[in-house]
N, C-alpha and C positions, 0 to 999 in steps of 0.2 A: 504494500500500500504506500502511495506517495505521501510526502510530508504536506501538511496543511496548517497554516497559521493565519488568523484574521484579527486585525486591529480595527475597531470601529470607534470613532470619536464623534461627540455631539456637543454643540453649543445649546445652552438653555436660556441663559440670561440675555444674550444678544447675538445677532448673526456676525459672522466674520466680515470684516471690511474687505474691499477689493484687494488691497495690498496684502492683508493677512491670508486671504484665499490663495493668492499667487504664491505666497511663501510656503503655505502648507502643500500646495500642489507640487512645489519643487523638491519636496522631501523624498519622493520616490516616483519612479515611472509606473509603479503598480497601483497608484492611488486613483480613487474616484472622489472628487472633492466638490462640495456645494457650499453655499453660504452658511449652512448649519451642520453639515456632517462631512466626515472624511472616512473612507474605508480603504485599507491596505491589505491585500491578500498575497501570501507567499507560499509557493510550493518548494522553494529552496531559498536560501538566504534568509535575511531577517530585517526588521524595521531598524533603520539607522539612528533614529532619535530616541531619547529617553522618554518613555510614556509619561512619567511624572512631570517632566519639563513641559511636554506638549499640553497636558491638561492644565497645568498651572498657568501657562501663558496664553493658550488659545481656546481651550475647550472647557466644558463643565463636567463631562462624563466620558468614560472609555470602557469598552468591553474588549477582552482579548480571549480567544479560545483557539485551541489546537487539537488536532486529531489524536494526540497521545493523552488527552484527558484533562488538560489544564483549562481552568476557568478563572478569569480575573475581572473584577469590576472596580474602577477607580473613579472617585467622585470628588469634585471641588466644592467646598462648603465655605461660604463667607463667614468670617469670624463673628460678625455682629448678628448672625441669625441662628447660631447653634449654641448648645451647652456642651463644651468639650469635656468637662468632667463627667457628664452623664454618658456621652459616647464612649469615653475611655473605659467604662465599666465592661464594655463588650469586646474590648481588644484582647487578643490572645495570640500565642505562638505555639505551634505544634511541631516539636523538634523532629520527630521521626518521619513525618510526612511532608514537612515544609509548608503546611497550610498556615494562614495567618489572617488576622484582622488588625490593621494598624491605622493609627491616626497621627498625622504629623503636621505641624504648623509650618506654613510657607508664607512669610510676610503677612498679608491681610486675608489669607485664606487657610483653610485646613484641607489636607488631602486624606481622604478615607480610602484605604486600600484593602480590598477583599480578595483573597487568593485561595483557590482550592485546586488540588491535583487529584484526579481520579486515576489510580494506578492501572485500572483495566484499560482505559482509553481505547485506541485502535479502531475507531469507527470512521466511516466516510462522512465528510462534512462539506457544507456549502456556506458561502458568506451570509446567506439569509436564514440560517438555522436559528439565530437568536435576534431579538428585536432591541436595538439600542434605545429606541424611543420608549418602549415599555420599561426596560431596565433603568433608564435614566430617571424615571419617575420615582424611583427609590429615594432619590435626593430630596424631592418634595416632601416625602413622608418623614424623613429624618429632620428636615427643617421644621416641620410641624410638631416634632417631638414624639413621633411614633417609631419606636425602635424594635418592633416585632420581627422585622426581617433580620436584624443583627442577632436577636435572641435565638432565632431558629438556626442561623448559620453557626453561631457559637456552640449551640447544643450539638449540632452535627459533628463539628470538629472535636468537641470535648468528649463525646461518646466514643469516637475512634481513639482518642488519646487515653481514655480510661481503660479501654480494652487492652491497649498496649501496656499501660502501667500495671494492670492486674497480672500480666505475665511476668513482670519484673519485680513484683512486691517481695517475693521470697528472697531475691538477691540483695535487696537494699531497702529495708523498711523505713530507714531514716532519710530517704532522698527528699530534699526540700522541693525539687522540681515536681514530684508527684503530687504534692499538696496543692499546688496552684490550680490544678484542674477541678478541685472540689469547691472553689469559690465561684459559684454561679452568679451571673448578672441578674438583675431584676426582670421578672416576667411582666411585660406590659399588661395593664388591665384591659378589660373589654375586648379581648381577642376572641371573637366568635365566628368569624367568617373570613374566607380568603377571596379578596377581590382580584381583578385582572392584573393589577400592578404586582401584588404579592405572589400571584400564581406564576408570573414570568420569572420572578426572583427565585422561587422554590424550584422551578423546572431547570433554571440555568445552573444552580448550585447542587442539583440532584439531592434535595433534602427529602428524607424519607417521610412518607405519609404518617408513620407512627409518631414521629417527632411533632408534626403539625397537630395531630389529634390530641396528643398528650398536653400540648401547650393550650389548646382550646379548652380542655377539661380543667386545667389548673388555673387558667387566667381568671382573676377576680372580676366581678361585676361592680363597677364603681359609678354611681350617678353623681356627676359633677355639674354644678350650676354654670351654665354658659355665660361668659361675660356679656354685659349689656353694652355692646360697642356703640350703639347710637347715643346712649346717654353719656358714655365716657367721651365720645367725640365732642359733644356739646361742652364738656368741661375743659377742653383744651383752650388755651389763650388764643385770641383771635389771630394774632400774628403767626402763631404756630400752625393754625388751621390753614391759613393762606399759603404758608410754606409747603405744607403737604400737597395742596392743590397744584402749586407750581411744579412740584416734583412729579405729579401725575402727568401733567402736560409734557414734561420732558421725557416721559416714558422710562423712568428710572426702574431698573429691574428689582424684583422682590419687594416692591413697595408695599403690597398688601401685608406680607409677613412682617415687615418692619413696623408698619402702623399698628398692627395687632399687638406686637411686642411692646410698643410704647404705651398703648392703652392698658394693657395688662399691668404694666409697671405702675401706672396711675391708680389702678384699682387696689393695689396692695398698700398704698399710702393711707 
């Protein structure tokens, strides 16, 4: 079977400018580039740029998959829209498999890097096997504070690590590395259904249905009072309300999320 690697990049907050598009197009003769996406497929050779650099400077999301079983999702998250301490609870490193969930700050953004390697691999693949548009929406969920995707992936990686650790327990009962797998991240509340965005994520990272079902069963039901945004908006100083309207006219990205964050901060005071 021939080698297959696919890199798909996507902009979410803004399209590429003409000069940026020309720059991205120059990266490889194997690329298909538009104002919002770029796809590079290799049957031999490899992508010459660092994916982290490409996402940091040009895109908001990347998926990488290869026919030997590797899956990777790389997301750029603005620092003022996320809670890095909450996201960090889901980060993990699996030594024996190389799987990981990492969060790294780069200037005014964070890069969330999700990597999974299926040792079985070996299947025929095409560049449209996975949808960067659906997987890129994981970013919106994380910005909104919904971490169920990370919980499910952490659980998949942790389950594999625990099985490996069980085999080694007799050899070294005092191994500190073994203990880290027992510290589970929080299971998000109100997880009762799998929507299209989460389904794409589950299929991409090959998360077992048993893990999803167990999470649904254990997820607590919490009834939270929704913020009264209309009332909070009226409480904003007039000058600040006008500033938000001007930013709307300028089509500033992520403005809805930023405004909700500001209003929630007011509610706590």
